[in-house]
ROKE-63495 format. One record per residue (C-alpha): x, y negated, z negated. Coordinates in steps of 0.2 Angstrom, whole numbers, plus 5000, padded with zeros to 4 digits. Layout:
    c1    c2    c3
     X     Y     Z
...
***
This chain:
    c1    c2    c3
  5000  5000  5000
  5015  4989  4996
  5021  4990  5013
  5003  4986  5021
  5003  4970  5011
  5020  4965  5016
  5013  4964  5034
  4995  4957  5031
  4991  4954  5049
  4996  4969  5057
  4989  4979  5045
  4972  4969  5045
  4974  4970  5065
  4976  4989  5067
  4962  4993  5053
  4950  4983  5061
  4954  4989  5080
  4952  5007  5074
  4937  5003  5064
  4928  4993  5079
  4935  5003  5093
  4932  5021  5086
  4920  5031  5096
  4915  5016  5108
  4916  5026  5123
  4904  5037  5116
  4889  5025  5112
  4877  5023  5125
  4872  5004  5129
  4853  5003  5120
  4839  4993  5123
  4833  4980  5122
  4846  4969  5117
  4862  4978  5122
  4856  4981  5140
  4852  4964  5143
  4868  4957  5139
  4877  4972  5148
  4864  4970  5165
  4867  4949  5164
  4886  4951  5164
  4886  4967  5177
  4876  4956  5190
  4888  4940  5186
  4901  4951  5191
  4893  4958  5207
  4886  4941  5212
  4901  4932  5210
  4892  4919  5200
  4899  4916  5183
  4888  4898  5180
  4869  4904  5180
  4865  4921  5170
  4853  4932  5180
  4846  4949  5178
  4836  4959  5188
  4841  4948  5202
  4834  4932  5195
  4841  4918  5185
  4835  4917  5166
  4841  4909  5151
  4840  4919  5135
  4857  4914  5129
  4870  4903  5134
  4886  4907  5145
  4900  4910  5134
  4897  4929  5129
  4892  4933  5146
  4910  4927  5151
  4918  4939  5137
  4908  4953  5145
  4909  4949  5164
  4930  4949  5161
  4929  4964  5151
  4919  4974  5166
  4931  4966  5179
  4946  4974  5170
  4938  4989  5164
  4924  4993  5175
  4906  4995  5169
  4906  5009  5155
  4903  5008  5137
  4920  5005  5129
  4921  4989  5142
  4904  4983  5136
  4909  4984  5116
  4926  4978  5119
  4922  4959  5117
  4914  4962  5100
  4928  4973  5094
  4941  4960  5097
  4930  4945  5091
  4926  4955  5075
  4945  4957  5073
  4949  4940  5074
  4936  4936  5064
  4942  4946  5049
  4961  4939  5054
  4954  4921  5052
  4944  4924  5037
  4962  4932  5028
  4969  4916  5034
  4958  4902  5029
  4957  4910  5011
  4974  4914  5010
  4978  4895  5015
  4965  4889  5003
  4965  4902  4988
  4981  4913  4988
  4986  4927  4997
  4976  4940  4986
  4959  4931  4989
  4965  4930  5007
  4967  4950  5007
  4952  4955  4998
  4941  4942  5009
  4946  4951  5025
  4945  4969  5017
  4928  4965  5010
  4922  4958  5028
  4928  4971  5037
  4921  4983  5028
  4904  4977  5027
  4891  4986  5036
  4883  4973  5045
  4901  4966  5052
  4907  4986  5057
  4889  4987  5066
  4890  4971  5075
  4908  4972  5079
  4905  4987  5090
  4887  4982  5096
  4885  4971  5115
  4879  4958  5107
  4883  4938  5103
  4886  4939  5085
  4902  4944  5082
  4908  4930  5093
  4895  4918  5085
  4903  4922  5068
  4920  4917  5072
  4917  4899  5080
  4905  4896  5066
  4917  4901  5052
  4929  4891  5061
  4919  4876  5062
  4915  4876  5043
  4933  4880  5040
  4942  4866  5048
  4929  4853  5043
  4935  4859  5025
  4955  4858  5029
  4950  4842  5037
  4942  4836  5021
  4955  4843  5010
  4971  4841  5019
  4974  4832  5035
  4958  4824  5045
  4966  4830  5062
  4958  4847  5058
  4940  4838  5062
  4944  4839  5078
  4945  4858  5079
  4930  4857  5069
  4921  4849  5084
  4929  4862  5098
  4923  4877  5086
  4906  4868  5085
  4905  4867  5103
  4910  4886  5107
  4897  4891  5095
  4884  4881  5106
  4891  4888  5121
  4888  4906  5113
  4870  4904  5106
  4864  4887  5108
  4861  4871  5096
  4861  4882  5079
  4880  4882  5084
  4882  4865  5076
  4865  4862  5068
  4870  4875  5054
  4888  4872  5050
  4884  4852  5051
  4869  4851  5040
  4882  4862  5029
  4894  4849  5030
  4883  4836  5026
  4875  4842  5012
  4892  4847  5005
  4897  4827  5006
  4879  4823  4999
  4882  4834  4984
  4901  4827  4981
  4893  4809  4982
  4907  4806  4996
  4897  4802  5012
  4910  4788  5015
  4920  4803  5023
  4908  4802  5037
  4917  4786  5041
  4933  4796  5045
  4928  4812  5054
  4932  4804  5069
  4913  4806  5073
  4915  4796  5093
  4930  4805  5098
  4924  4821  5090
  4907  4820  5099
  4915  4816  5116
  4927  4833  5115
  4911  4842  5109
  4901  4835  5124
  4915  4839  5136
  4917  4856  5130
  4898  4861  5127
  4891  4848  5138
  4900  4853  5155
  4890  4870  5156
  4873  4864  5150
  4875  4849  5162
  4878  4861  5177
  4863  4870  5172
  4852  4855  5170
  4858  4849  5187
  4856  4866  5194
  4840  4873  5188
  4830  4857  5181
  4815  4858  5171
  4815  4879  5173
  4832  4880  5162
  4825  4867  5149
  4808  4875  5148
  4815  4893  5146
  4830  4890  5136
  4825  4875  5124
  4806  4878  5125
  4806  4898  5124
  4822  4904  5115
  4823  4890  5103
  4808  4879  5099
  4796  4895  5102
  4808  4906  5091
  4807  4895  5079
  4788  4892  5076
  4781  4908  5084
  4787  4925  5077
  4792  4936  5091
  4793  4951  5079
  4777  4947  5068
  4781  4964  5059
  4797  4955  5050
  4788  4940  5043
  4790  4946  5025
  4797  4935  5013
  4809  4949  5006
  4815  4953  5024
  4831  4944  5022
  4833  4952  5005
  4833  4968  5014
  4847  4963  5026
  4857  4956  5015
  4858  4971  5004
  4859  4983  5019
  4871  4972  5028
  4882  4967  5015
  4884  4985  5008
  4893  4992  4998
  4898  4975  4990
  4879  4968  4989
  4873  4981  4976
  4889  4977  4964
  4886  4956  4965
  4870  4954  4956
  4876  4962  4939
  4893  4953  4940
  4884  4936  4941
  4872  4941  4928
  4887  4943  4918
  4896  4930  4921
  4881  4917  4918
  4879  4926  4902
  4896  4923  4898
  4894  4903  4904
  4907  4907  4917
  4897  4900  4933
  4898  4881  4935
  4897  4875  4953
  4901  4857  4946
  4919  4863  4942
  4922  4875  4955
  4934  4873  4970
  4929  4860  4984
  4931  4876  4996
  4919  4887  4985
  4905  4872  4985
  4906  4870  5004
  4906  4889  5006
  4891  4892  4993
  4881  4877  5002
  4885  4884  5019
  4880  4902  5013
  4863  4895  5006
  4859  4884  5022
  4861  4899  5034
  4849  4910  5024
  4836  4897  5019
  4836  4891  5038
  4832  4907  5045
  4820  4911  5030
  4811  4896  5036
  4812  4900  5055
  4796  4910  5061
  4807  4923  5071
  4815  4935  5059
  4830  4946  5065
  4842  4958  5056
  4858  4948  5062
  4852  4931  5061
  4860  4927  5044
  4876  4938  5048
  4887  4919  5049
  4883  4919  5030
  4894  4935  5028
  4910  4922  5028
  4906  4913  5014
  4900  4930  5005
  4917  4940  5007
  4927  4926  5000
  4916  4921  4987
  4915  4940  4983
  4935  4941  4984
  4934  4927  4970
  4922  4938  4961
  4932  4953  4959
  4951  4945  4961
  4956  4956  4946
  4951  4971  4954
  4961  4970  4968
  4965  4989  4969
  4946  4996  4968
  4941  4983  4982
  4956  4991  4994
  4951  5009  4990
  4933  5005  4993
  4936  4997  5010
  4948  5011  5015
  4933  5023  5011
  4921  5013  5019
  4933  5014  5035
  4935  5031  5034
  4916  5035  5032
  4911  5021  5047
  4923  5031  5059
  4917  5047  5056
  4900  5043  5058
  4904  5032  5074
  4909  5048  5083
  4897  5060  5075
  4879  5052  5072
  4880  5036  5080
  4882  5043  5098
  4866  5054  5097
  4856  5038  5087
  4860  5027  5100
  4856  5038  5116
  4840  5040  5108
  4838  5022  5112
  4845  5021  5129
  4840  5026  5146
  4859  5031  5149
  4852  5050  5156
  4839  5044  5167
  4851  5031  5172
  4864  5042  5177
  4852  5055  5185
  4847  5042  5197
  4863  5037  5201
  4868  5052  5207
  4852  5055  5218
  4847  5049  5235
  4834  5037  5231
  4834  5027  5248
  4817  5021  5254
  4810  5029  5235
  4800  5016  5223
  4807  5021  5208
  4796  5016  5193
  4794  5018  5175
  4778  5022  5165
  4781  5022  5148
  4793  5011  5139
  4804  5001  5151
  4822  5004  5151
  4833  4991  5157
  4848  5001  5151
  4842  5013  5165
  4846  5000  5179
  4863  4996  5170
  4868  5014  5172
  4861  5019  5189
  4862  5003  5199
  4845  5004  5206
  4830  4994  5205
  4816  5000  5194
  4799  4993  5193
  4788  4992  5176
  4773  5000  5181
  4756  4993  5175
  4738  4991  5178
  4735  4979  5190
  4723  4968  5180
  4736  4966  5165
  4751  4961  5177
  4747  4943  5179
  4745  4941  5161
  4762  4949  5156
  4772  4939  5169
  4783  4926  5164
  4776  4908  5164
  4776  4894  5151
  4779  4893  5134
  4777  4911  5129
  4786  4928  5124
  4782  4934  5142
  4797  4924  5147
  4807  4939  5143
  4797  4950  5155
  4810  4947  5168
  4810  4965  5174
  4800  4968  5192
  4782  4974  5190
  4772  4986  5200
  4754  4991  5199
  4748  5007  5195
  4736  5007  5208
  4749  5004  5222
  4760  5017  5216
  4744  5030  5220
  4746  5023  5237
  4763  5026  5240
  4771  5041  5246
  4790  5038  5241
  4787  5036  5223
  4799  5042  5207
  4790  5041  5194
  4799  5039  5176
  4788  5046  5161
  4794  5051  5143
  4794  5068  5141
  4776  5075  5136
  4768  5060  5141
  4748  5058  5138
  4746  5043  5148
  4730  5045  5158
  4738  5037  5173
  4751  5051  5174
  4735  5065  5175
  4728  5054  5190
  4745  5053  5199
  4749  5072  5197
  4731  5076  5203
  4731  5063  5219
  4750  5064  5224
  4754  5084  5219
  4771  5077  5212
  4783  5089  5207
  4792  5088  5190
  4810  5086  5188
  4816  5088  5171
  4835  5080  5166
  4843  5080  5149
  4836  5071  5136
  4820  5063  5133
  4813  5058  5151
  4806  5066  5165
  4806  5062  5184
  4789  5066  5194
  4792  5066  5212
  4782  5069  5228
***
């Protein structure tokens, strides 16, 4: 352990790369979130258009550009496969751990930096999201950097404020306005708490805003110029305003939702913290007023993230992930005298996660993916065939097959499901085809779940006398 501690950056890099890369080639791209990102980046590479994200051959504005660039670059270098799809998150996850170590070490000392990195790296949510084909590892790094550089600008050298603006701009390019809104709100509340709002006169606001606009505004300005109101309606209207005011997942709208996310996502550390805090409180050792300035900022930032998303209508398990930057460092401070136990627990978690990544995870991921049907279609001659999903549509099947796959729905429902206006239908960008049209098409490949009980399937089989093709996994192909 002493040798490891003598080379912290190398040790943490190796630990996290093994942890976040192990088994990735076995993990199918899942639906719905991962496949949307993967297919968008794939089309970016194939079309050569690296400015306007598109999926199913049509422009769409679900997220900003930065993560798509990461994925597209990985696909360009390593091909369209699972390892390439999961590589950006793994690298950004490792970078996040190293950055957390650097900042905590600089601010609190070597031991706290080391424990912060171990705690973050081995938390359940950090492990999962550092293997996932989604934006959150990238957003975590840039938002954490914005907070860290603001503190260093406040406490050490105001030149760091410029790096805060750069980090916020990259966060906005990754996931939109929250990239500057949440760090900015936390920093303002920190200055308000410190009764030091006069520092606002020294944060290089005008030059920093110009730097921020130069970095983030270049892409947003280009998109507004190229796509006008369509971009503004969908990106700002649907994916920001609508997301904040109308729940995309009503079943998640429980007051305790993010409490569950905290205990599950920050496990194993989350289960020990409440008792330790209670013990400190009983001993009258919890005093925010006398705490380190950085500790106060981290507490405020963590609460801002949790409270903001608690108030937002749409609840999602990954939304509060940025708060783990604060939680990891604050937990390291709480258990600073138990460093050996933290190290052992972190290594044990890493071993368990690695085993899970190559044993249990592949089958779980495959059950949430259309990989098997996609690969089957990729090896079939489907020239002049209309391919359609009857049951749950799988974007991942399009990613793996490279084929156009329609979503089959009754004719009278399609109009009400297509994108248009300020509604969640904006996510239904896949091509549609009516069930009635399929009945009159002599060249159809119909995809259903095994043992599907859809009434249309009975009608289709009688009318078309379709042959059933069984393939490995959970789907069946019906072909005339």
